[in-house]
C-alpha positions in Angstrom: 174.2 -60.3 240.0 175.0 -63.3 237.8 174.5 -66.8 238.2 177.5 -69.3 238.9 178.0 -72.9 239.0 178.6 -74.5 242.3 182.0 -75.5 241.4 182.9 -72.1 240.8 181.7 -70.8 243.9 183.0 -73.8 246.0 186.4 -73.3 244.1 186.6 -69.7 245.0 187.0 -69.0 241.2 187.9 -65.6 240.0 184.2 -65.0 238.8 182.9 -65.6 242.4 185.7 -63.6 244.2 184.8 -60.8 241.9 181.3 -60.7 242.8 182.5 -60.7 246.5 185.0 -57.8 245.8 182.5 -55.8 243.9 179.6 -56.1 246.1 180.8 -56.4 249.4 178.1 -58.7 251.0 177.5 -59.2 254.5 175.7 -62.3 254.1 174.8 -65.0 251.4 171.1 -65.6 251.0 170.8 -69.4 249.7 167.9 -70.9 248.1 166.6 -74.1 250.0 164.8 -76.6 247.7 162.1 -77.9 250.2 159.5 -80.5 249.1 156.1 -79.7 247.9 155.1 -80.2 251.4 157.7 -78.0 253.0 159.8 -80.5 254.5 163.6 -80.9 254.0 164.9 -83.5 251.8 168.1 -84.8 250.7 168.6 -82.2 248.0 168.0 -79.5 250.9 170.5 -81.3 253.1 173.1 -81.3 250.4 172.6 -77.6 249.8 172.8 -77.0 253.8 176.1 -78.9 253.3 177.5 -76.9 250.4 176.5 -73.7 252.2 178.5 -74.5 255.3 181.5 -74.8 252.9 180.6 -71.6 251.2 180.4 -70.0 254.5 183.9 -71.4 255.8 185.4 -70.1 252.5 183.9 -66.3 252.4 183.8 -66.1 256.2 180.2 -64.9 255.4 177.3 -65.8 257.4 174.5 -67.6 255.4 170.7 -67.4 255.8 168.2 -69.8 253.9 165.0 -68.8 251.9 162.4 -71.2 250.5 162.9 -71.3 246.8 160.5 -74.2 246.3 158.3 -72.2 243.4 161.0 -69.6 242.4 161.8 -71.4 239.1 158.0 -71.9 238.2 157.4 -68.4 239.0 160.4 -66.9 236.9 159.5 -69.3 234.0 155.7 -67.8 234.1 156.9 -64.1 234.3 159.4 -64.7 231.3 156.6 -66.3 229.4 154.3 -63.2 230.3 157.0 -61.4 228.8 156.7 -62.9 225.6 160.0 -65.1 225.8 160.1 -68.3 224.0 161.3 -71.8 225.6 164.7 -71.1 223.8 165.1 -67.4 224.8 164.4 -68.5 228.5 167.6 -70.8 228.7 170.0 -69.5 230.7 167.7 -66.7 232.4 165.5 -68.8 234.7 167.9 -69.4 237.3 168.9 -65.7 237.6 165.1 -64.8 237.6 164.2 -67.4 240.3 167.5 -66.2 242.3 166.2 -62.6 242.0 162.4 -63.8 243.2 163.6 -65.6 246.5 166.0 -63.0 247.2 163.3 -60.2 246.8 161.3 -62.2 249.1 164.1 -62.4 252.0 164.4 -58.5 251.5 160.8 -58.1 251.9 160.5 -60.7 254.9 163.7 -58.5 256.7 162.1 -55.1 255.6 165.3 -54.3 253.7 165.1 -51.8 250.6 166.0 -53.2 247.5 168.9 -51.7 246.1 169.1 -50.5 242.5 172.0 -51.5 240.4 
């Protein structure tokens, strides 16, 4: 839907609450930055801690999905679409999130909802 900073989400900023109100999610799918070997590291631990706070603030359950290669894949896709490095700025995170969300949807056999 849109990329928000961690501060906006944790602070329940109006932009985040509007996303929740408009989309009425049943759960939050959160990208987990694992190491290249697939192990959890300090960054993954930090994400889990922040996810607990977000879940408590929203009363929504959370599920995690491996996001290791999502930014690289997003960048490759944008490059294939002819975007320059400058044009990619601000788009990589959104595309990466869409990629790992689609992976989660596929793994859970849920059809993609067209918006």
